[in-house]
C-alpha positions as CSV (number, residue, x, y, z in Angstrom):
1,M,57.3,77.2,87.1
2,P,59.7,79.9,88.6
3,V,63.4,79.2,88.7
4,P,64.6,78.7,92.3
5,K,66.9,81.5,93.6
6,A,70.5,80.6,93.5
7,R,72.2,80.0,96.9
8,V,75.7,81.1,97.7
9,E,77.1,79.1,100.6
10,L,80.6,79.0,102.2
11,G,82.5,75.8,103.0
12,D,85.8,75.0,104.7
13,I,89.0,74.3,102.8
14,T,90.3,70.9,103.6
15,P,92.9,68.5,102.3
16,H,90.1,66.8,100.3
17,N,89.1,70.0,98.3
18,I,92.4,72.0,98.3
19,K,92.9,71.1,94.6
20,Q,89.6,72.9,93.8
21,L,91.1,76.0,95.4
22,K,94.3,75.6,93.3
23,V,92.4,75.3,90.1
24,L,90.1,78.3,90.9
25,N,93.2,80.5,91.7
26,Q,94.9,79.5,88.5
27,V,91.8,80.6,86.5
28,V,91.0,83.7,88.5
29,F,94.3,85.3,89.3
30,P,97.2,86.4,87.0
31,V,99.8,85.2,89.5
32,S,100.5,81.7,90.8
33,Y,100.8,80.6,94.4
34,N,103.3,78.1,95.7
35,E,102.7,75.0,97.8
36,K,103.5,76.9,101.1
37,F,100.5,79.2,100.4
38,Y,98.2,76.2,100.1
39,K,99.7,74.5,103.2
40,D,99.2,77.7,105.2
41,V,95.6,78.1,104.0
42,L,94.8,74.7,105.5
43,E,95.9,76.0,108.9
44,V,93.8,79.3,109.1
45,G,90.3,77.9,109.7
46,E,87.6,80.5,109.2
47,L,90.0,82.8,107.4
48,A,89.8,80.7,104.3
49,K,86.6,79.6,102.6
50,L,85.3,78.2,99.4
51,A,82.2,79.7,97.9
52,Y,79.6,77.5,96.4
53,F,76.9,78.7,93.9
54,N,74.2,76.1,93.8
55,D,76.7,73.5,95.1
56,I,79.4,74.4,92.6
57,V,82.7,75.9,93.7
58,V,82.9,79.3,92.0
59,G,84.9,81.5,94.5
60,A,87.2,81.6,97.5
61,V,88.9,83.8,100.0
62,C,92.2,83.2,101.8
63,C,93.4,85.5,104.6
64,R,96.0,85.7,107.3
65,I,96.5,87.8,110.4
66,D,99.0,90.7,110.1
67,N,100.4,92.1,113.4
68,S,102.9,94.6,111.9
69,D,102.8,98.2,113.0
70,G,101.5,97.2,116.4
71,L,98.0,96.7,115.0
72,K,96.0,93.6,114.4
73,K,94.9,93.6,110.8
74,L,93.3,91.0,108.5
75,Y,95.2,90.6,105.2
76,I,93.2,89.3,102.3
77,M,95.7,87.3,100.3
78,T,93.1,86.3,97.7
79,L,89.4,86.8,97.2
80,G,88.1,85.8,93.8
81,C,85.2,84.5,91.8
82,L,84.9,82.8,88.4
83,G,83.9,85.4,85.8
84,P,80.5,84.0,84.9
85,Y,79.5,84.2,88.5
86,R,80.5,87.8,89.2
87,R,77.6,90.0,90.2
88,C,75.8,87.0,91.7
89,G,76.6,87.8,95.3
90,V,79.6,85.5,95.6
91,G,82.2,88.2,96.4
92,R,79.8,90.0,98.7
93,T,79.1,86.7,100.7
94,L,82.9,86.1,101.0
95,L,83.6,89.7,102.2
96,D,80.6,89.7,104.5
97,H,82.0,86.6,106.1
98,L,85.3,88.4,106.8
99,L,83.5,91.5,108.1
100,K,81.4,89.5,110.5
101,L,84.5,87.5,111.6
102,T,86.4,90.7,112.4
103,K,83.4,92.3,114.1
104,D,82.7,89.3,116.3
105,D,86.4,89.1,117.3
106,G,86.4,92.8,118.2
107,N,90.2,93.0,118.2
108,Y,90.9,93.8,114.5
109,D,92.0,97.3,113.6
110,A,91.6,97.0,109.8
111,I,91.3,94.8,106.8
112,F,93.6,95.3,103.9
113,L,94.7,93.8,100.6
114,H,96.7,94.5,97.4
115,V,95.0,95.1,94.1
116,Q,96.7,95.5,90.7
117,I,96.3,99.2,89.8
118,S,94.5,98.3,86.5
119,N,91.8,96.2,88.2
120,D,89.1,98.8,88.2
121,E,86.4,96.2,88.8
122,A,88.0,95.0,92.1
123,I,88.8,98.5,93.3
124,A,85.1,99.5,92.8
125,F,83.9,96.4,94.6
126,Y,86.0,97.0,97.7
127,E,85.2,100.8,97.7
128,K,81.5,99.8,98.0
129,F,82.4,98.2,101.3
130,G,84.3,101.2,102.6
131,F,87.8,100.3,101.6
132,K,90.1,103.2,100.6
133,I,93.3,103.3,98.6
134,R,96.0,103.9,101.3
135,D,99.2,103.5,99.3
136,T,100.7,102.4,96.0
137,K,103.4,99.7,96.0
138,K,105.7,100.1,93.0
139,D,106.7,96.8,91.3
140,Y,104.7,94.7,93.8
141,Y,103.9,92.0,91.2
142,K,106.5,90.0,89.4
143,R,105.9,88.8,85.8
144,I,102.7,90.7,85.2
145,E,101.9,94.2,84.0
146,P,101.2,96.7,85.3
147,A,103.4,95.6,88.2
148,D,102.2,98.2,90.7
149,A,99.5,97.5,93.3
150,Y,97.3,99.7,95.4
151,V,96.9,98.9,99.1
152,L,93.2,99.0,99.9
153,E,92.3,99.2,103.5
154,K,89.1,99.4,105.6
155,N,89.5,100.9,109.1
156,L,87.5,98.9,111.6
157,R,88.1,101.4,114.5
158,K,86.6,104.8,115.1
159,Q,89.2,107.4,114.2
160,D,89.4,108.7,117.8
161,E,90.5,105.3,119.1
162,F,93.9,105.8,117.5
163,M,94.4,109.2,119.1
164,V,96.6,109.4,122.2
């Protein structure tokens, strides 16, 4: 009998499952997030999702809107997946959700995030989706090495739309 294909589904983050997000983030990321981060995540709706692989929480994404520089950008605060579930479509499903969200909205100029400069796997993942390294932030991270981060960004506008 063939094994059924695994399903990756997204679900809302609620006060009832926020602890699952906290545990996931502790396992996946080398930095810790404070209570304000989790309180804010509960307020952003579709910008924060848990990823389920065959009904098990294995990944998550948390974003916020950034209006600096006079542009509307989506900032990916965290997007992560448990190691054993990488290359199973979890990260792609999370990022596809964000790309659809920004496209449907129609008012976002870009999506961006910070990635530790040594995280080649994450950099390659985002580059597959058209993200480019735009900047390097020296000493971005506290208490982890290397402390520097790349700013990866995907432009959502045609280049000529920025020209005056």
